[in-house]
Every structure is written in structure tokens, then in C-alpha cells.
C-alpha positions as CSV (number, residue, x, y, z in Angstrom):
1,M,0.0,0.0,0.0
2,H,3.0,2.3,-0.2
3,D,3.9,2.2,-3.9
4,A,2.9,4.2,-6.9
5,A,0.6,1.4,-8.2
6,F,-1.5,1.6,-5.1
7,A,-1.6,5.4,-5.3
8,A,-2.8,5.2,-8.9
9,D,-5.5,2.6,-8.3
10,P,-6.1,1.6,-4.7
11,H,-9.4,-0.2,-5.5
12,Q,-7.4,-3.0,-7.2
13,V,-6.1,-3.9,-3.8
14,Y,-9.5,-3.5,-2.1
15,D,-11.2,-5.6,-4.7
16,R,-8.5,-8.3,-4.5
17,L,-8.9,-8.5,-0.7
18,R,-12.7,-8.4,-0.8
19,A,-12.7,-11.4,-3.1
20,H,-11.4,-13.5,-0.2
21,G,-13.3,-11.9,2.6
22,A,-14.0,-8.9,4.8
23,A,-10.4,-8.3,5.7
24,G,-6.9,-9.3,4.5
25,P,-3.2,-8.9,5.1
26,V,-1.4,-5.8,3.7
27,E,2.0,-4.1,4.0
28,L,1.5,-0.4,5.0
29,A,5.2,0.4,4.6
30,P,8.4,-1.7,4.2
31,G,8.3,-4.1,7.2
32,V,5.0,-2.9,8.6
33,D,2.3,-5.6,8.3
34,A,-1.4,-5.1,9.1
35,T,-4.8,-6.4,8.5
36,L,-6.9,-4.2,6.3
37,V,-10.7,-4.3,6.8
38,V,-12.5,-3.8,3.5
39,G,-16.1,-4.9,4.4
40,Y,-18.6,-2.4,5.6
41,E,-20.2,-4.5,8.4
42,T,-16.8,-5.7,9.7
43,A,-15.5,-2.1,9.7
44,L,-18.5,-1.2,11.9
45,R,-17.9,-4.2,14.1
46,V,-14.3,-3.0,14.8
47,L,-15.1,0.7,15.1
48,Q,-18.0,0.2,17.5
49,N,-16.3,-2.4,19.8
50,P,-13.6,-0.6,21.9
51,T,-13.6,-3.4,24.4
52,L,-12.2,-5.9,21.9
53,F,-10.4,-3.4,19.6
54,A,-8.2,-0.9,21.4
55,R,-6.7,2.3,19.9
56,D,-3.6,2.6,22.2
57,A,-0.6,2.0,19.9
58,R,1.5,1.0,23.0
59,R,-0.1,-2.4,22.4
60,W,1.7,-2.7,19.0
61,K,3.6,-6.0,19.4
62,A,6.1,-5.6,16.5
63,L,7.0,-2.0,17.6
64,N,7.5,-3.1,21.2
65,E,9.7,-6.0,20.0
66,G,11.9,-3.6,18.0
67,R,10.9,-5.1,14.6
68,I,9.7,-1.6,13.4
69,G,12.4,0.9,12.9
70,L,11.9,4.3,14.6
71,D,12.5,6.0,11.3
72,N,9.7,4.1,9.6
73,P,7.6,6.5,7.6
74,V,4.3,5.4,9.0
75,L,5.2,5.9,12.7
76,P,4.2,9.6,12.8
77,M,0.6,8.4,11.9
78,M,0.6,5.3,14.0
79,A,2.8,5.7,17.1
80,Y,1.1,6.4,20.4
81,R,0.4,10.0,21.4
82,P,-1.7,10.9,24.5
83,N,-4.6,12.4,22.6
84,C,-8.1,11.4,21.6
85,L,-7.0,9.2,18.7
86,F,-4.7,6.9,20.7
87,T,-6.4,6.5,24.0
88,D,-9.2,4.3,25.4
89,G,-11.6,4.2,28.3
90,S,-11.9,7.0,30.8
91,V,-8.8,8.7,29.5
92,H,-10.3,8.9,26.1
93,L,-13.6,10.1,27.4
94,R,-12.0,12.9,29.4
95,L,-9.8,14.2,26.5
96,R,-12.5,13.8,23.9
97,K,-15.1,15.8,26.0
98,A,-12.6,18.7,26.3
99,V,-12.2,18.6,22.5
100,T,-15.8,18.2,21.5
101,D,-17.0,20.9,24.0
102,S,-14.4,23.3,22.6
103,L,-15.3,22.6,19.0
104,A,-19.0,23.0,19.7
105,R,-18.3,26.6,20.5
106,L,-17.4,27.2,16.8
107,N,-20.6,28.1,15.0
108,I,-21.1,27.7,11.3
109,S,-21.4,31.4,10.5
110,R,-18.1,32.1,12.3
111,I,-16.3,29.4,10.3
112,R,-17.5,30.8,7.0
113,R,-16.5,34.3,8.2
114,D,-13.0,33.0,9.0
115,V,-12.5,30.9,5.8
116,E,-13.6,33.6,3.3
117,P,-10.7,36.2,3.9
118,I,-8.1,33.4,4.0
119,A,-9.5,32.1,0.7
120,D,-9.4,35.6,-0.8
121,Y,-5.9,36.1,0.4
122,L,-4.6,32.9,-1.1
123,I,-6.4,33.5,-4.4
124,D,-4.9,37.0,-4.6
125,Q,-1.4,35.4,-4.4
126,F,-1.9,33.8,-7.8
127,S,-4.9,35.3,-9.6
128,E,-2.8,37.8,-11.7
129,R,-0.6,34.9,-13.0
130,G,-3.4,33.1,-14.8
131,R,-2.1,29.8,-13.5
132,A,-1.7,28.0,-10.2
133,D,-1.3,24.7,-8.5
134,L,-4.5,24.4,-6.6
135,L,-3.1,21.8,-4.2
136,N,0.0,23.5,-3.0
137,D,-1.1,27.1,-3.6
138,Y,-4.6,26.8,-2.1
139,A,-6.0,23.5,-0.7
140,K,-3.0,22.8,1.4
141,L,-2.5,26.3,2.8
142,L,-6.1,27.2,3.5
143,P,-6.7,24.7,6.4
144,L,-3.2,25.5,7.8
145,L,-4.0,29.2,8.0
146,L,-7.5,28.6,9.3
147,F,-6.2,26.6,12.2
148,N,-3.9,29.5,13.1
149,K,-7.0,31.6,13.3
150,L,-9.0,29.1,15.2
151,F,-6.2,28.5,17.7
152,G,-5.7,32.3,18.1
153,C,-2.1,32.3,17.0
154,P,-0.1,35.6,17.0
155,A,2.0,36.2,13.9
156,D,5.3,34.6,14.9
157,I,3.8,31.5,16.4
158,G,1.4,31.1,13.4
159,D,4.3,31.3,10.9
160,T,6.2,28.6,12.8
161,L,3.1,26.4,13.2
162,T,2.4,26.6,9.4
163,S,5.9,25.9,8.3
164,A,6.4,23.0,10.8
165,M,3.1,21.3,10.0
166,S,3.9,21.6,6.3
167,A,7.3,20.0,6.8
168,I,5.8,17.2,8.8
169,F,3.2,16.4,6.1
170,D,5.8,16.6,3.4
171,G,8.3,14.5,5.3
172,K,11.0,17.2,5.2
173,D,13.3,17.0,8.2
174,A,10.4,15.7,10.3
175,V,12.4,15.5,13.5
176,R,13.4,19.2,13.5
177,A,9.9,20.1,12.3
178,N,8.3,18.2,15.2
179,E,10.6,20.0,17.7
180,E,9.6,23.4,16.2
181,L,6.0,22.4,16.3
182,T,6.2,21.4,20.0
183,A,8.0,24.6,21.0
184,C,5.6,26.9,19.2
185,L,2.5,25.2,20.6
186,M,3.9,25.3,24.2
187,A,4.6,29.0,23.6
188,L,1.0,29.4,22.4
189,I,-0.4,27.6,25.5
190,A,1.7,29.8,27.8
191,L,0.5,32.9,26.0
192,K,-3.2,31.8,26.3
193,R,-2.9,30.9,29.9
194,R,-1.7,34.5,30.5
195,R,-4.0,36.2,28.1
196,P,-7.0,34.0,27.0
197,G,-9.0,34.8,23.9
198,D,-12.0,33.7,21.9
199,D,-10.3,30.7,20.4
200,V,-10.0,26.9,20.6
201,T,-6.7,27.0,22.6
202,S,-8.2,29.2,25.3
203,W,-11.4,27.1,25.5
204,L,-9.4,23.9,25.9
205,I,-7.4,25.6,28.7
206,Q,-10.5,26.7,30.4
207,H,-12.3,23.3,30.1
208,P,-13.3,21.6,33.4
209,A,-11.2,18.6,32.3
210,G,-8.2,20.5,33.5
211,L,-5.8,19.5,30.8
212,T,-2.0,19.8,31.5
213,D,0.2,21.7,29.1
214,E,1.4,18.4,27.6
215,E,-2.2,17.2,27.1
216,L,-3.1,20.6,25.6
217,K,-0.2,20.4,23.2
218,D,-1.1,16.9,22.1
219,Q,-4.8,17.7,21.5
220,L,-3.8,20.7,19.4
221,V,-1.5,18.5,17.3
222,M,-4.3,16.0,17.0
223,L,-6.7,18.7,15.8
224,M,-4.3,19.9,13.2
225,G,-3.3,16.4,12.0
226,A,-6.9,15.3,11.8
227,G,-8.0,18.5,10.2
228,V,-5.4,19.7,7.8
229,E,-4.6,16.6,5.6
230,P,-8.3,15.4,5.3
231,E,-9.5,19.0,4.6
232,R,-6.8,19.5,1.9
233,N,-7.8,16.3,0.2
234,L,-11.5,17.0,0.5
235,I,-11.1,20.4,-1.2
236,G,-8.7,19.1,-3.8
237,N,-10.7,16.0,-4.7
238,A,-13.9,18.1,-4.9
239,L,-12.3,20.6,-7.2
240,L,-11.0,17.8,-9.4
241,L,-14.5,16.4,-9.7
242,L,-16.0,19.7,-10.6
243,L,-13.3,20.5,-13.2
244,T,-13.4,17.1,-14.8
245,P,-16.8,15.5,-15.2
246,D,-16.6,11.8,-15.9
247,D,-18.2,9.7,-18.7
248,D,-21.3,9.3,-16.5
249,G,-21.6,13.1,-16.1
250,H,-20.5,13.1,-12.4
251,G,-19.2,16.6,-11.8
252,A,-21.1,18.4,-14.6
253,G,-23.5,20.9,-13.2
254,M,-23.1,19.5,-9.7
255,L,-23.7,21.8,-6.7
256,V,-20.6,22.1,-4.5
257,E,-22.3,20.3,-1.7
258,E,-23.1,17.4,-4.0
259,A,-19.5,17.3,-5.1
260,I,-18.3,17.2,-1.5
261,D,-20.7,14.3,-0.7
262,H,-19.6,12.4,-3.8
263,V,-16.0,12.7,-2.8
264,L,-16.7,11.5,0.7
265,W,-18.2,8.4,-0.8
266,H,-15.9,7.7,-3.8
267,Q,-12.5,9.5,-3.2
268,T,-12.5,9.4,0.6
269,P,-9.8,11.9,1.7
270,I,-8.4,9.7,4.5
271,A,-8.9,6.3,2.8
272,N,-7.4,4.0,5.4
273,Y,-6.8,4.7,9.0
274,A,-8.3,4.3,12.5
275,T,-5.7,1.7,13.5
276,H,-6.9,-0.7,16.2
277,Y,-5.1,-3.4,18.2
278,P,-7.1,-6.5,19.2
279,V,-6.8,-7.3,22.9
280,Q,-7.1,-11.0,21.9
281,D,-6.9,-13.0,18.7
282,V,-10.0,-12.1,16.6
283,D,-11.5,-13.8,13.5
284,L,-12.4,-11.1,11.0
285,G,-14.4,-13.2,8.4
286,G,-11.8,-15.9,8.0
287,V,-8.7,-13.9,8.7
288,V,-7.4,-14.0,12.2
289,A,-6.1,-10.7,13.5
290,E,-3.6,-11.6,16.3
291,T,-3.4,-9.8,19.6
292,G,-1.4,-6.5,19.4
293,T,-1.3,-6.4,15.6
294,P,-2.5,-3.4,13.6
295,V,-6.0,-3.6,12.2
296,V,-6.6,-0.7,9.8
297,I,-10.1,0.4,8.6
298,S,-10.4,1.0,4.9
299,F,-13.1,3.7,4.8
300,A,-12.7,3.8,1.1
301,A,-13.2,0.1,0.6
302,A,-16.1,0.0,3.1
303,N,-17.8,2.8,1.1
304,S,-17.4,0.8,-2.1
305,D,-18.7,-2.4,-0.5
306,P,-21.5,-3.9,-2.7
307,V,-23.6,-4.0,0.5
308,L,-23.9,-0.2,0.1
309,T,-24.8,-0.1,-3.6
310,E,-28.2,1.4,-3.1
311,A,-27.1,3.9,-0.5
312,R,-24.3,5.0,-2.7
313,R,-26.5,5.5,-5.7
314,A,-28.8,7.7,-3.6
315,H,-25.8,9.5,-2.1
316,G,-27.1,8.9,1.4
317,K,-25.6,11.3,3.8
318,G,-25.4,9.0,6.8
319,A,-24.2,5.6,5.5
320,H,-20.6,6.3,4.4
321,L,-17.7,5.9,6.8
322,A,-15.6,8.8,5.7
323,W,-16.1,10.3,9.2
324,G,-15.6,7.0,11.0
325,A,-18.0,5.6,13.5
326,G,-18.2,4.6,17.1
327,P,-16.5,6.4,20.1
328,H,-13.7,7.8,17.9
329,A,-15.9,9.1,15.1
330,C,-14.9,12.5,13.8
331,P,-16.4,15.2,16.1
332,A,-16.0,18.0,13.5
333,K,-17.7,16.7,10.4
334,D,-20.1,19.7,10.1
335,P,-17.4,22.3,10.4
336,A,-15.2,20.3,8.0
337,Q,-17.9,20.3,5.3
338,V,-18.6,24.0,5.7
339,I,-14.9,24.8,5.4
340,A,-14.6,22.7,2.1
341,V,-17.8,24.1,0.6
342,T,-16.8,27.7,1.4
343,A,-13.3,27.2,0.0
344,V,-14.5,25.7,-3.2
345,E,-17.3,28.2,-3.8
346,R,-14.9,31.1,-3.1
347,L,-12.4,29.9,-5.6
348,L,-14.9,29.1,-8.4
349,N,-16.7,32.4,-7.9
350,A,-13.4,34.3,-8.1
351,L,-12.1,32.3,-11.2
352,P,-15.1,31.2,-13.1
353,D,-13.2,29.9,-16.2
354,L,-10.9,27.7,-14.2
355,T,-9.7,24.6,-16.1
356,L,-7.1,21.9,-15.6
357,A,-3.8,22.8,-17.3
358,V,-3.0,19.1,-18.0
359,P,-5.1,16.1,-19.0
360,E,-6.6,14.4,-16.0
361,K,-4.8,11.1,-16.8
362,D,-1.5,13.0,-16.3
363,L,-2.3,14.0,-12.7
364,Q,-0.2,12.2,-10.1
365,W,-1.6,10.8,-6.8
366,R,0.6,11.0,-3.8
367,P,1.9,7.6,-2.6
368,G,1.0,6.6,0.9
369,P,-1.2,4.0,2.6
370,F,-3.5,6.4,4.4
371,H,-4.7,9.2,2.2
372,R,-6.3,9.7,-1.2
373,A,-4.5,12.8,-2.3
374,L,-3.3,14.4,-5.5
375,A,0.3,15.6,-5.6
376,T,-0.4,18.7,-7.7
377,M,-3.4,20.2,-9.6
378,P,-2.1,22.7,-12.2
379,V,-4.8,24.9,-13.5
380,A,-5.2,27.9,-15.9
381,F,-7.7,30.8,-15.9
382,S,-8.0,34.4,-17.1
383,P,-5.8,36.6,-15.0
384,T,-7.7,38.9,-12.6
385,P,-6.6,41.7,-10.3
386,A,-5.5,40.8,-6.8
387,T,-8.0,43.0,-5.1
388,R,-10.2,40.6,-3.1
389,M,-8.5,41.1,0.2
390,A,-8.7,44.9,-0.2
391,A,-12.4,44.5,-0.6
392,Q,-12.6,42.2,2.4
393,V,-10.8,44.7,4.6
394,Q,-12.8,47.7,3.4
395,N,-16.1,45.8,4.0
396,R,-15.1,44.6,7.5
397,S,-13.6,47.9,8.6
398,A,-16.8,49.7,7.5
399,H,-18.8,47.5,10.0
400,A,-16.2,47.4,12.8
401,P,-17.1,49.3,16.0
402,A,-15.3,52.6,16.4
403,E,-12.1,52.5,18.5
404,Q,-12.3,48.7,18.8
405,P,-9.7,46.2,17.7
406,H,-10.5,44.8,14.3
407,P,-12.0,41.3,14.6
408,M,-9.3,39.7,12.4
409,A,-6.4,41.6,14.1
410,P,-3.9,39.3,15.8
411,A,-3.1,39.1,19.4
412,A,0.2,40.6,20.3
413,S,3.3,38.7,19.5
414,S,4.4,36.3,22.3
415,A,7.6,38.4,22.4
416,G,5.7,41.6,22.4
417,Q,7.1,42.8,19.2
418,E,7.3,42.0,15.5
419,P,9.5,39.1,14.6
420,S,12.7,40.1,12.7
421,R,12.8,37.1,10.5
422,K,11.2,36.8,7.1
423,K,7.5,37.0,7.3
424,G,5.5,33.8,6.6
425,F,2.0,33.4,5.2
426,W,0.2,34.0,8.5
427,S,2.0,37.2,9.5
428,S,1.6,38.5,6.0
429,F,-2.1,37.7,6.1
430,L,-2.5,39.4,9.5
431,D,-0.6,42.5,8.3
432,I,-3.4,43.3,5.9
433,F,-5.8,43.6,8.8
434,R,-3.5,45.8,10.9
435,V,-5.2,49.0,9.9
């Protein structure tokens, strides 16, 4: 599941496994064996049975025995972290409640209001060129910058957070990037303890669960990891569908919401994940998953299970597993969909003649066992003036209360002054609102 052939056509693997049962053996990365669940009913059985299938990766037998190298590329996605994804029982309930209660304070109108100026800012960066890579110039950066806003990041911390997360996702000097990520999040937590704001970081700090600084850091990392990569792929795959209708007409004349739902069914942004570790040997439809071995859920394969043919044809909202199921189901599916819809609508409205700059067959899918993600999406369009952010600022300033800080203005730098190093995307974005 880690080579170019799988990236190009993952369903060949899912179909081959399904021909023999509801689950089968796979190799996630060199030397990393797992059982992949491809049947819908069996996926639900695993996801909804935390007593038999634990999420705590400290149960991973091969890793504990030293048979998995610490430099293995799947470890960042699979190794234990003390956050909602990798904990069970009362610890999981405590951490998840802090996260879900904090996310519940984000209303849909606020999310749209936060996404729109970020989308406009990014579009302005390339609109005068008449060409762009919608993955790396737009779909990747938008959720990164949005999390800076939702976390309440000042300029310097936000720049580091954006660059560090980008490096981790791209596999560039991941050790140093992880150190920078940890340092900037601890600085953010210290800042928000001193000076709380109307943001997710402050809400997590104030939650009755009483999270420690380490716990806060790990929940913030989890929120970004679980939000940025899936959101980037959801936006990217929806844009691909809308720009390249297939032979059956999927994509042609679709509403953006319909395209998003189609992607969740057919190009599931996180295709394979939710690693579980059986607490005893378990028979999964003829394949025995041994105690302490990884059992990975293929959301993409489960969604294409013939059992769901009628539901898929009707594009049923509730049947697909793109958001998971059970006690670890995604707690932010509504905000995630609003972010994607707003990002796609904003782009298509700004650049109505957007077209792919290469044939669809020439697009490359990023190798990797977990995601369904394009590497790039080159597009062309009629050049337009980069004036969208100016209009946003003018409109917002006209409605801002007199003598009050602008709602998009940043908190003060953690150092109390402007950073001297080169500005990143976040500090440059915030500068526009510093009126």
C-alpha cells in the first residue's frame, strides 16, 4: 500500500482482498504488516467495539519488540500520542469531551467568516498569473492558516506552526519540524494561559477537564493532524470532480455540496486509518487478527462495499464511513464540510473559467497507505486583479465598531514585538488587517 501502483489505483487492492473476505493482510510500509478491513459490516464491528479493539498503539507488538524501525515513515501516523485518537476508556472520554465541547463553540457562520478572507488572500497570491497549483497554492495552505485563526495564533507562532506542519506532512526533516511544532505550541499555550482569547486554545485551557500543558499540546497537534490533511484532500478532490466531469456526467452541473458528498463516498480523503489493536486473537471473516497487531479500517473500501450499492446510488448522507463511526468518530464533520464548501465556492466564484492545465490522466496521486490525495493540480484561468483582500478589509472595517480592535487583528506577538525574521503566510495575512 506504499507504492505508486496503489496510489494510482487503490481499488485494485481493495477488490482483491474483498474477493477473499471482509479483511486481509497488507503491507503499509516496508516491514509494517497489518490487517486491512474492507467490508462495511466488519468495519462497523471494529469501530464500535472498543472493548475488543483498542486504539492505544503501545499495544503494537512488532514495535515493542523492535521489529519496526523508529525511522519508519508510518510511525508519525501510527505511534502512540496521549490524545483522543490513541487513548481508550476513561482517559479517552476525558480528553474527547474537552475537544468536543471546545469545537462545539465554533458556530457555522463564524467558520464561514474565517474561511472567506483566508481564501481571498490565497487567491490574490496567484490570480494575476493566470495559472496555479490548486493543491499547494490553495487547498494545502487554507486549512493550515485557518487553524492559526481558530487557535488564536499571533504572527510569529502562526508562521512557525504553518511551516512546521507543512514540513511534517511533506516528510521534510520531520524530527526538527516536530521540535519546532512542540516549541511553538507550548509558547501558544503559555500565552493563552496569561491572556486567553475567543479561540479553541483558550477554550481547551478553560475546560473543566483541567488538561495539563502536555495534554493541551497533544490535543492541538491531533486537531491539526486530523483536520489539515483530510481537509486539503476534500477540497482538492472536490475541485478535481467539478473540473473534470466523468463519462457518466458526475461533476457536470453539480452543486458544490453534492461534489463534497460524492468525494466522501468515492474519493475518501483519508482512505485507510483508524488503527486498532485487538486485545485477543479475533476472527475477521476468515482472517485472524492476532493480539497486538494493527487492524486498519479502509473507509474507502467499506464505502465501495456492494452492500452499500443502493445507499451510494442515492448519495445517502449517513451511510458512508468517511467520518468514521463509534466512540472515535470525527467530532467535526459539520465544520469540515462547511470549510470545504466555502473554500471551493470562493475559488470558483473568483475564477469562473478555471480549467485543468494538463489532462486528468497525467495527474499524479501522492503515494501513501492512508490518504487519497493528488500531488499537484495545475490549472489555468483568465488573470484577474488581486483586489479581493482589499475589498474584504474595506467591508469589514466599515462595519467594525469605532475604536475597537478589528475582529481579524492578531493578538500581540508572544515576544511583544514584530519578529525580525522573514514573514510567513500567517504574519503577511495578519498585516493586511493591521489598519
